[in-house]
C-alpha positions as CSV (number, residue, x, y, z in Angstrom):
1,M,45.8,13.4,-41.4
2,T,42.5,15.0,-42.2
3,L,39.5,12.9,-41.2
4,R,36.7,12.7,-43.7
5,I,33.4,12.8,-41.7
6,L,29.8,12.4,-42.9
7,H,27.2,13.9,-40.6
8,L,23.4,13.2,-41.0
9,D,21.1,15.6,-39.2
10,D,18.0,17.5,-40.4
11,N,18.7,20.5,-38.1
12,P,21.2,23.0,-39.6
13,D,22.0,24.4,-36.2
14,D,23.0,21.0,-34.8
15,L,25.2,20.4,-37.9
16,E,27.0,23.7,-37.2
17,L,27.4,23.0,-33.4
18,V,29.0,19.7,-34.2
19,R,31.4,21.4,-36.7
20,L,32.4,24.0,-34.1
21,A,32.9,21.4,-31.3
22,L,35.3,19.4,-33.5
23,T,37.1,22.5,-34.6
24,R,37.6,23.7,-31.0
25,S,38.9,20.2,-30.1
26,G,41.8,20.6,-32.6
27,L,40.7,17.6,-34.5
28,E,41.7,17.9,-38.2
29,C,38.6,17.0,-40.2
30,E,36.6,17.6,-43.3
31,I,32.8,17.4,-42.5
32,K,30.1,16.8,-45.0
33,G,26.7,17.6,-43.6
34,V,23.5,16.1,-45.1
35,S,19.9,16.6,-43.9
36,D,17.9,13.9,-45.7
37,S,18.2,10.2,-46.5
38,M,18.7,10.7,-50.3
39,S,21.7,13.0,-49.8
40,Y,23.0,10.6,-47.2
41,I,22.8,7.5,-49.4
42,S,24.3,9.5,-52.3
43,A,27.2,10.6,-50.3
44,L,28.0,7.1,-49.1
45,E,27.9,5.8,-52.7
46,R,30.2,8.5,-54.1
47,H,32.8,9.0,-51.3
48,V,34.7,7.1,-48.7
49,F,34.5,8.4,-45.1
50,D,36.6,7.7,-42.0
51,V,33.7,8.4,-39.6
52,V,30.0,8.6,-39.9
53,L,27.9,10.7,-37.5
54,S,24.1,10.5,-37.4
55,D,21.1,11.7,-35.4
56,S,19.1,8.8,-33.8
57,G,16.6,9.3,-36.7
58,I,15.2,11.9,-39.0
59,P,11.7,12.1,-40.4
60,G,11.2,9.3,-42.9
61,Y,14.5,7.6,-42.1
62,A,15.3,5.6,-39.0
63,G,18.7,5.8,-37.3
64,L,19.2,2.0,-37.6
65,A,18.6,2.3,-41.3
66,A,21.3,5.0,-41.4
67,M,23.7,2.7,-39.5
68,T,23.0,-0.2,-41.8
69,A,23.7,1.9,-44.9
70,A,27.0,3.2,-43.4
71,R,28.1,-0.4,-42.6
72,D,27.4,-1.5,-46.1
73,A,29.1,1.4,-47.8
74,C,32.2,1.8,-45.5
75,P,32.4,-1.0,-42.9
76,A,35.6,0.2,-41.4
77,A,34.2,3.6,-40.5
78,P,33.0,4.0,-36.9
79,F,29.3,4.9,-36.7
80,I,28.6,7.4,-33.9
81,V,25.1,8.5,-32.8
82,V,24.8,12.2,-31.9
83,S,21.4,12.7,-30.5
84,G,19.4,15.1,-28.4
85,Q,18.0,12.2,-26.5
86,V,19.7,8.8,-26.0
87,D,16.9,6.2,-26.2
88,E,18.0,3.3,-24.1
89,N,14.8,1.4,-24.8
90,S,15.6,1.0,-28.5
91,P,15.7,-2.6,-29.5
92,Y,19.2,-1.8,-31.0
93,R,20.9,0.1,-28.2
94,S,24.6,1.1,-28.5
95,D,25.6,-2.5,-29.3
96,H,26.4,-1.8,-33.0
97,A,27.3,1.9,-32.7
98,A,30.9,2.9,-31.8
99,A,29.4,5.5,-29.3
100,R,26.4,7.5,-28.4
101,I,26.9,11.2,-27.7
102,S,24.4,13.6,-26.4
103,K,24.0,17.0,-28.2
104,T,24.3,18.6,-24.8
105,D,27.7,17.1,-24.2
106,L,29.6,17.6,-27.5
107,A,32.9,18.0,-25.7
108,R,32.9,14.2,-25.6
109,L,32.6,13.8,-29.4
110,A,36.2,14.3,-30.4
111,P,37.6,11.9,-27.8
112,A,34.9,9.4,-28.8
113,I,36.0,9.6,-32.5
114,Q,39.7,9.1,-31.6
115,Q,38.8,6.2,-29.3
116,A,36.7,4.6,-32.0
117,L,39.4,5.0,-34.6
118,A,41.9,3.3,-32.3
119,R,39.8,0.2,-31.9
120,P,40.3,-2.9,-34.0
121,P,38.4,-3.2,-37.3
122,P,34.7,-4.1,-36.9
123,S,33.7,-7.7,-36.9
124,S,32.9,-9.5,-40.1
125,C,29.6,-9.2,-41.9
126,E,28.6,-12.7,-40.7
127,D,29.3,-11.6,-37.1
128,Q,27.3,-8.5,-37.5
129,K,24.4,-10.5,-38.9
130,R,24.6,-12.9,-36.0
131,D,24.6,-10.1,-33.5
132,F,21.7,-8.4,-35.3
133,Y,19.7,-11.6,-35.1
134,V,20.5,-12.3,-31.4
135,T,19.6,-8.7,-30.5
136,G,16.4,-9.0,-32.5
137,M,15.4,-12.3,-30.8
138,Q,16.0,-10.7,-27.4
139,Y,13.7,-7.9,-28.3
140,L,11.2,-10.4,-29.7
141,V,11.1,-12.2,-26.3
142,E,9.9,-9.0,-24.7
143,V,7.3,-8.6,-27.4
144,V,6.0,-12.1,-26.9
145,Q,5.6,-11.3,-23.2
146,Q,3.6,-8.3,-24.1
147,L,1.4,-10.3,-26.4
148,S,0.8,-12.9,-23.7
149,L,-1.0,-10.2,-21.7
150,A,-3.1,-8.9,-24.6
151,R,-6.8,-9.4,-24.2
152,N,-8.1,-8.1,-27.5
153,L,-7.2,-7.8,-31.2
154,D,-6.6,-4.0,-31.0
155,T,-3.9,-4.5,-28.4
156,I,-2.3,-7.3,-30.5
157,M,-2.2,-5.1,-33.6
158,Q,-0.7,-2.1,-31.7
159,I,2.1,-4.3,-30.2
160,V,2.9,-6.1,-33.5
161,R,2.9,-3.1,-35.8
162,C,5.3,-1.2,-33.5
163,A,7.5,-4.3,-33.0
164,A,7.7,-5.0,-36.7
165,R,8.9,-1.6,-37.5
166,K,11.6,-1.7,-34.8
167,L,12.8,-5.2,-35.7
168,A,13.3,-4.3,-39.4
169,A,14.4,-0.7,-38.7
170,A,11.7,0.2,-41.2
171,D,9.9,3.4,-42.0
172,G,6.5,1.8,-41.8
173,A,4.6,-1.3,-40.8
174,S,1.0,-2.5,-41.4
175,F,-1.2,-5.2,-39.8
176,V,-3.5,-6.8,-42.4
177,L,-6.5,-9.1,-41.7
178,R,-8.1,-11.5,-44.1
179,D,-11.7,-10.6,-44.6
180,G,-13.2,-13.3,-46.8
181,D,-11.7,-12.8,-50.2
182,R,-10.4,-9.3,-49.3
183,C,-7.4,-7.9,-47.4
184,F,-8.3,-5.4,-44.7
185,Y,-5.5,-3.0,-43.7
186,A,-6.6,-2.8,-40.1
187,D,-3.7,-0.9,-38.5
188,E,-0.4,0.8,-39.4
189,D,2.6,2.6,-37.9
190,A,4.4,4.7,-40.5
191,V,6.1,8.0,-41.2
192,A,3.3,8.8,-43.6
193,P,-0.2,7.4,-44.3
194,L,-0.5,4.1,-46.1
195,W,-3.8,2.2,-46.5
196,K,-5.3,2.0,-43.0
197,G,-9.0,1.2,-43.1
198,Q,-9.0,0.2,-46.8
199,R,-9.9,-3.2,-48.3
200,F,-8.4,-4.7,-51.5
201,P,-9.1,-8.0,-53.3
202,M,-6.8,-10.9,-52.3
203,S,-5.6,-11.2,-55.9
204,A,-4.8,-7.5,-56.3
205,C,-2.4,-6.8,-53.4
206,V,0.9,-8.2,-52.1
207,S,-0.6,-9.1,-48.7
208,G,-3.1,-11.3,-50.5
209,W,-0.2,-12.9,-52.4
210,A,1.6,-13.7,-49.1
211,M,-1.5,-15.3,-47.6
212,I,-2.5,-17.3,-50.8
213,N,1.1,-18.6,-51.2
214,R,1.7,-18.9,-47.5
215,R,5.2,-17.4,-47.6
216,A,6.9,-14.0,-47.3
217,A,7.1,-11.6,-50.3
218,I,10.5,-9.9,-50.3
219,I,10.5,-7.0,-52.7
220,R,13.6,-4.7,-53.2
221,D,12.1,-2.4,-55.7
222,I,8.3,-2.2,-55.8
223,Y,8.2,-0.7,-59.3
224,Q,10.1,-3.7,-60.7
225,D,7.8,-6.4,-59.2
226,P,4.7,-7.5,-61.0
227,R,3.0,-8.4,-57.7
228,I,2.7,-4.8,-56.7
229,P,-0.3,-2.6,-57.8
230,H,1.8,0.4,-58.7
231,D,-1.0,2.9,-58.7
232,A,-1.8,2.1,-55.0
233,Y,1.8,2.7,-54.0
234,R,2.7,5.8,-56.0
235,P,1.1,8.2,-53.4
236,T,3.2,6.6,-50.6
237,F,6.8,6.7,-49.5
238,V,7.4,3.0,-50.0
239,K,10.4,1.8,-52.1
240,S,11.0,-1.7,-50.6
241,L,8.9,-4.0,-48.5
242,V,8.6,-7.4,-46.9
243,M,5.1,-9.0,-46.4
244,T,4.9,-12.1,-44.3
245,P,1.7,-14.1,-43.6
246,I,0.3,-14.6,-40.1
247,R,0.2,-18.4,-39.8
248,T,1.4,-20.5,-42.7
249,T,-1.5,-22.9,-42.4
250,A,-4.7,-21.2,-43.3
251,P,-3.3,-17.6,-42.9
252,V,-5.6,-15.1,-41.1
253,G,-3.6,-12.0,-42.1
254,A,-0.2,-10.6,-42.9
255,I,2.4,-8.2,-41.5
256,G,4.1,-5.7,-43.8
257,V,7.2,-3.6,-43.3
258,Y,8.2,-0.8,-45.7
259,W,11.3,1.3,-46.4
260,A,11.5,4.8,-47.9
261,T,14.8,3.9,-49.6
262,T,15.8,0.8,-51.6
263,H,16.5,-1.9,-49.1
264,D,17.7,-5.5,-49.5
265,A,16.0,-7.4,-46.7
266,T,18.3,-9.9,-45.1
267,K,17.5,-13.4,-44.2
268,E,17.7,-12.5,-40.5
269,E,15.2,-9.7,-40.9
270,V,12.7,-12.0,-42.6
271,E,13.2,-14.7,-40.0
272,L,12.5,-12.2,-37.2
273,L,9.4,-10.9,-38.9
274,R,8.2,-14.5,-39.5
275,A,8.7,-15.3,-35.7
276,L,6.8,-12.1,-34.9
277,A,3.9,-13.2,-37.2
278,D,3.8,-16.7,-35.5
279,S,3.7,-15.0,-32.1
280,A,0.8,-12.7,-33.3
281,S,-1.0,-15.8,-34.5
282,V,-0.7,-17.6,-31.1
283,A,-1.8,-14.4,-29.3
284,N,-4.8,-14.0,-31.6
285,E,-5.9,-17.6,-31.0
286,S,-5.5,-17.1,-27.3
287,V,-7.7,-14.0,-27.5
288,D,-10.3,-15.9,-29.5
289,L,-10.2,-18.7,-26.9
290,L,-10.5,-16.2,-24.0
291,A,-13.4,-14.5,-25.8
292,N,-15.2,-17.8,-26.3
293,L,-14.5,-18.7,-22.6
294,E,-15.8,-15.3,-21.4
295,Q,-18.9,-15.7,-23.6
296,R,-19.5,-19.2,-22.2
297,V,-19.0,-17.9,-18.6
298,A,-21.4,-15.0,-19.4
299,E,-24.0,-17.4,-20.8
300,R,-23.5,-19.7,-17.9
301,T,-23.9,-16.8,-15.4
302,E,-27.1,-15.7,-17.2
303,E,-28.4,-19.3,-17.0
304,V,-27.5,-19.5,-13.3
305,Q,-29.2,-16.2,-12.7
306,R,-32.3,-17.3,-14.6
307,R,-32.5,-20.6,-12.7
308,S,-31.9,-18.8,-9.4
309,A,-34.9,-16.5,-10.2
310,E,-37.0,-19.5,-11.1
311,L,-35.9,-21.3,-8.0
312,E,-36.8,-18.2,-5.9
313,L,-40.2,-18.1,-7.5
314,L,-40.7,-21.9,-6.9
315,N,-39.6,-21.4,-3.3
316,R,-42.2,-18.7,-2.8
317,E,-44.8,-20.8,-4.4
318,L,-43.8,-23.8,-2.2
319,E,-44.0,-21.7,0.9
320,S,-47.4,-20.4,-0.1
321,F,-48.5,-23.9,-1.0
322,S,-47.3,-25.3,2.4
323,Y,-49.2,-22.8,4.4
324,S,-52.3,-23.3,2.2
325,V,-52.1,-27.1,2.7
326,A,-51.6,-26.7,6.4
327,H,-54.6,-24.4,6.6
328,D,-56.8,-26.7,4.5
329,L,-55.7,-29.8,6.5
330,N,-55.9,-28.3,9.9
331,S,-59.4,-26.9,9.3
332,P,-61.1,-30.3,9.0
333,L,-58.9,-31.8,11.7
334,N,-60.0,-29.0,14.1
335,A,-63.6,-29.7,13.2
336,I,-63.2,-33.5,13.8
337,A,-61.5,-32.8,17.2
338,G,-64.1,-30.2,18.1
339,F,-67.1,-32.3,17.3
340,G,-65.4,-35.3,19.1
341,R,-65.1,-33.3,22.2
342,A,-68.7,-32.0,21.9
343,L,-69.9,-35.6,21.4
344,L,-68.2,-36.7,24.6
345,E,-69.5,-33.7,26.5
346,S,-73.1,-33.8,25.3
347,N,-73.7,-37.4,24.7
348,G,-71.0,-39.2,26.7
349,T,-73.6,-40.8,29.0
350,R,-75.4,-42.4,26.0
351,L,-72.2,-44.0,24.7
352,D,-71.0,-47.3,26.0
353,E,-67.4,-47.8,27.0
354,V,-66.4,-49.0,23.5
355,G,-68.0,-45.8,21.9
356,V,-66.1,-43.6,24.3
357,D,-62.9,-45.4,23.5
358,Y,-63.5,-44.9,19.7
359,V,-64.0,-41.1,20.2
360,R,-60.8,-40.9,22.2
361,R,-58.9,-42.8,19.6
362,I,-60.2,-40.4,16.9
363,K,-59.0,-37.4,19.0
364,A,-55.5,-39.1,19.5
365,S,-55.3,-39.6,15.7
366,V,-56.3,-36.0,15.0
367,D,-53.6,-34.8,17.5
368,R,-51.0,-36.9,15.8
369,M,-52.0,-35.7,12.4
370,Q,-51.7,-32.1,13.5
371,V,-48.2,-32.8,14.9
372,L,-47.3,-34.3,11.5
373,I,-48.6,-31.2,9.7
374,N,-46.7,-28.9,12.0
375,D,-43.5,-30.9,11.5
376,L,-43.8,-30.7,7.7
377,L,-44.3,-27.0,7.9
378,F,-41.2,-26.7,10.1
379,L,-39.3,-28.8,7.6
380,S,-40.3,-26.5,4.7
381,K,-39.2,-23.5,6.7
382,I,-35.8,-25.1,7.4
383,V,-35.2,-25.5,3.6
384,L,-36.1,-21.9,2.8
385,A,-34.7,-20.1,5.9
386,P,-31.8,-17.7,5.2
387,M,-28.4,-18.6,6.6
388,H,-26.5,-16.5,9.2
389,W,-22.9,-17.7,9.6
390,E,-21.2,-17.2,13.0
391,P,-19.0,-19.0,15.5
392,V,-20.9,-21.7,17.4
393,D,-20.0,-24.0,20.3
394,L,-21.8,-27.3,19.8
395,A,-20.7,-28.5,23.2
396,A,-22.4,-25.7,25.1
397,F,-25.6,-26.3,23.1
398,A,-25.5,-30.0,24.0
399,R,-25.3,-29.4,27.7
400,E,-28.2,-26.9,27.6
401,I,-30.4,-29.3,25.6
402,V,-29.8,-32.3,27.8
403,A,-30.5,-30.2,30.9
404,G,-33.8,-29.0,29.2
405,L,-34.7,-32.6,28.5
406,H,-34.3,-33.5,32.2
407,V,-36.6,-30.5,33.2
408,S,-39.2,-31.4,30.6
409,A,-39.4,-35.0,31.7
410,L,-39.9,-34.1,35.3
411,A,-42.6,-31.6,34.4
412,Q,-44.5,-34.3,32.6
413,G,-44.3,-36.5,35.7
414,S,-41.7,-39.0,34.3
415,P,-39.3,-40.4,36.9
416,A,-35.8,-38.9,37.1
417,R,-33.3,-40.6,34.9
418,Q,-29.6,-41.3,35.5
419,I,-27.7,-40.7,32.3
420,D,-24.0,-40.6,31.9
421,L,-23.5,-37.6,29.7
422,V,-20.1,-37.1,28.1
423,V,-19.6,-33.9,26.2
424,A,-16.3,-32.6,24.8
425,D,-14.9,-29.4,26.4
426,A,-15.6,-27.4,23.3
427,L,-16.8,-28.1,19.8
428,A,-16.2,-24.8,17.9
429,V,-17.7,-24.6,14.4
430,N,-19.0,-21.9,12.0
431,G,-22.6,-22.0,11.0
432,D,-26.1,-20.9,11.6
433,A,-26.6,-21.0,15.4
434,G,-30.4,-21.5,15.3
435,L,-30.2,-24.3,12.7
436,L,-27.3,-26.1,14.4
437,R,-29.2,-26.0,17.7
438,I,-32.1,-27.8,15.9
439,V,-29.7,-30.5,14.7
440,L,-28.5,-31.2,18.3
441,E,-32.1,-31.0,19.7
442,N,-33.2,-33.7,17.3
443,L,-30.2,-35.9,17.7
444,L,-30.1,-35.6,21.5
445,S,-33.9,-36.0,21.8
446,N,-33.6,-39.3,19.9
447,A,-30.7,-40.4,22.0
448,W,-32.8,-39.5,25.2
449,K,-35.8,-41.4,23.8
450,F,-34.0,-44.5,22.6
451,T,-32.1,-44.9,25.9
452,S,-35.3,-44.7,28.0
453,K,-35.4,-48.5,28.5
454,V,-31.7,-48.8,29.3
455,K,-30.7,-48.9,33.0
456,A,-27.2,-47.4,32.6
457,A,-27.8,-44.9,29.8
458,R,-24.9,-43.1,28.2
459,I,-25.0,-40.3,25.7
460,E,-21.7,-38.9,24.2
461,V,-21.2,-35.8,22.1
462,G,-17.7,-35.1,20.6
463,S,-15.5,-35.0,17.5
464,E,-12.7,-36.9,15.8
465,T,-10.5,-36.5,12.8
466,D,-10.6,-39.0,9.9
467,L,-7.8,-40.1,7.6
468,K,-8.4,-37.2,5.3
469,G,-8.0,-34.7,8.1
470,R,-11.7,-33.8,8.2
471,T,-13.4,-33.1,11.6
472,I,-16.3,-35.6,12.2
473,Y,-18.8,-34.6,14.9
474,F,-20.9,-37.3,16.5
475,V,-23.8,-38.0,18.9
476,R,-23.5,-41.6,20.3
477,D,-25.9,-43.5,22.6
478,N,-26.2,-47.1,24.0
479,G,-29.9,-47.3,23.5
480,A,-32.2,-49.5,21.3
481,G,-30.2,-49.0,18.1
482,F,-31.5,-50.3,14.8
483,D,-30.6,-52.7,12.0
484,S,-27.8,-50.9,10.0
485,Q,-29.1,-52.3,6.7
486,Y,-32.0,-49.9,6.9
487,A,-29.8,-46.8,7.8
488,S,-30.5,-45.2,4.4
489,R,-34.2,-44.9,5.2
490,L,-33.6,-42.9,8.4
491,F,-33.4,-39.4,6.7
492,G,-36.6,-39.6,4.6
493,P,-39.7,-37.9,6.0
494,F,-42.0,-40.3,7.9
495,Q,-39.4,-43.1,7.7
496,R,-39.3,-44.9,11.1
497,L,-37.5,-48.1,12.2
498,H,-39.5,-48.5,15.4
499,T,-43.2,-48.7,16.0
500,Q,-45.3,-45.9,17.5
501,S,-46.0,-48.0,20.5
502,E,-42.3,-48.7,21.2
503,F,-41.0,-45.1,20.7
504,P,-43.4,-42.4,19.6
505,G,-42.5,-39.9,16.9
506,T,-43.4,-38.6,13.4
507,G,-40.2,-39.5,11.5
508,V,-39.6,-36.0,10.4
509,G,-36.8,-35.0,12.8
510,L,-33.9,-36.8,11.1
511,A,-35.1,-35.5,7.7
512,T,-34.9,-32.0,9.2
513,V,-31.4,-32.7,10.5
514,Q,-30.2,-33.9,7.1
515,R,-31.4,-30.8,5.3
516,I,-29.7,-28.5,7.8
517,I,-26.4,-30.4,7.5
518,H,-26.6,-30.2,3.7
519,R,-27.2,-26.5,3.9
520,H,-24.0,-26.2,5.9
521,G,-22.2,-28.1,3.1
522,G,-21.8,-31.2,5.1
523,K,-22.9,-34.9,5.2
524,I,-24.6,-37.0,7.9
525,W,-24.7,-40.8,8.3
526,A,-25.5,-43.3,11.0
527,Q,-24.0,-46.6,12.4
528,A,-25.9,-48.9,14.7
529,A,-26.8,-52.3,15.8
530,V,-30.0,-53.6,17.4
531,N,-29.9,-53.1,21.2
532,Q,-26.4,-51.9,21.0
533,G,-27.0,-48.2,20.5
534,A,-26.5,-45.8,17.6
535,C,-24.0,-43.2,16.5
536,F,-24.9,-40.3,14.2
537,Q,-21.9,-38.6,12.6
538,F,-21.8,-35.5,10.5
539,T,-19.4,-33.0,8.9
540,L,-19.7,-29.2,8.5
541,E,-18.1,-27.1,5.8
542,D,-16.3,-24.0,7.1
543,P,-17.1,-21.1,4.6
544,A,-13.8,-19.4,5.6
545,A,-11.8,-22.4,4.3
546,Q,-13.3,-21.9,0.9
547,D,-11.9,-18.4,0.4
């Protein structure tokens, strides 16, 4: 029995090599070689073949289109791909072909033909359509994954136009955008130029028709359809096409696929293209959303930078103002103090005891005012000082500070005090060592001061964990305490809960402590009762935990 074989390949040498390989194998066959799509279609229409051989594709005619035409014309004939390069990444791999033979291994061709002929008849047309649709959907899933990573419209168009051509085994594909009342052919992937970069009225092109009617245009013969502007298509290779809108509600564009030969688009092909168009719509909306988000972030960043610059300017002005105020206030105070001393020195004998007492009171008030000014300057520096993060042991600081308080008291002639000091073994934190030392100096100085009238004084420094797992640091004493309903006033400048005669101070220390704790991302609060001591608790934010 002589086999009738149709072989499509645009290279005459490859046609001859296949004929020689089959002759050497002893296979009785009659081979008809064709080199273009028109000859191929014509041969299928006029003759019946036992086997169809085809390259993976020739210029202007995709391999999958050749396989579809062979299946339609002679469904019982095995279709075998004979290619110089086997493309395993094709959306339609060897699932529908009987075999794929490399041109460098033609000795396998005759056995492959015999094996294909020995197989049962191919599945029904419905089975083939179902397999086609399943394979297309599998490829579409890969495309959707690619679209999910797209960050701009150009990437979306590139992915979609390539996918559309592969899904439909078409000779060309275009990506059309709606531009007001015109259709803009933004991108294309085709065997020959189409209309990339051109704009046409919505009412004068088939992409406009698809968008206006919100449904696909399926055209078998472009020269028999009134929706086609024939003059625009005559210079092209297009014979058949499908144009589907991108989004059926308020379409924003369209996807077109084109064939160089007459093609009856199947329901499955149209469904796959519609699914691709829907995916393109979602990707485009995501890109728009991302672009808006990036714009808002950029605007917000610009606003933050502007406010930061303004804040830096205000801080510099505040620093300058603080020093100016300090200078302007200290000058008259120094004059008052100086003239007071001069009055006592030069005219002290003329003043009675009451007059001398008044001058001394003036001097004491001046001294107190100068301390207040210096404390305010110190507070402003705390707010503006740069932060230097490093490991700090609060326990070591506490021991050093209390030892210093003992030495200072003795130097001022105060009697030695017996204080039960309880400090945790280690209180490791991350923060600015200089600023955290100021926190403990203020809290421990207060504890030292407010336990001065207690016989068995006790000061405790440690930490505990709350129900949320946060570390709470504390400085606790059993001194004079205060009424807890006034605790919120403690951290404001010049806010004091005891009189100057009871316990001297300016009321700036705790305000300084609060600002330092806030700069460390923490909080500070106090609990107390009159004559039952006080406990100051605070948290610190570890910057390493935020990374």
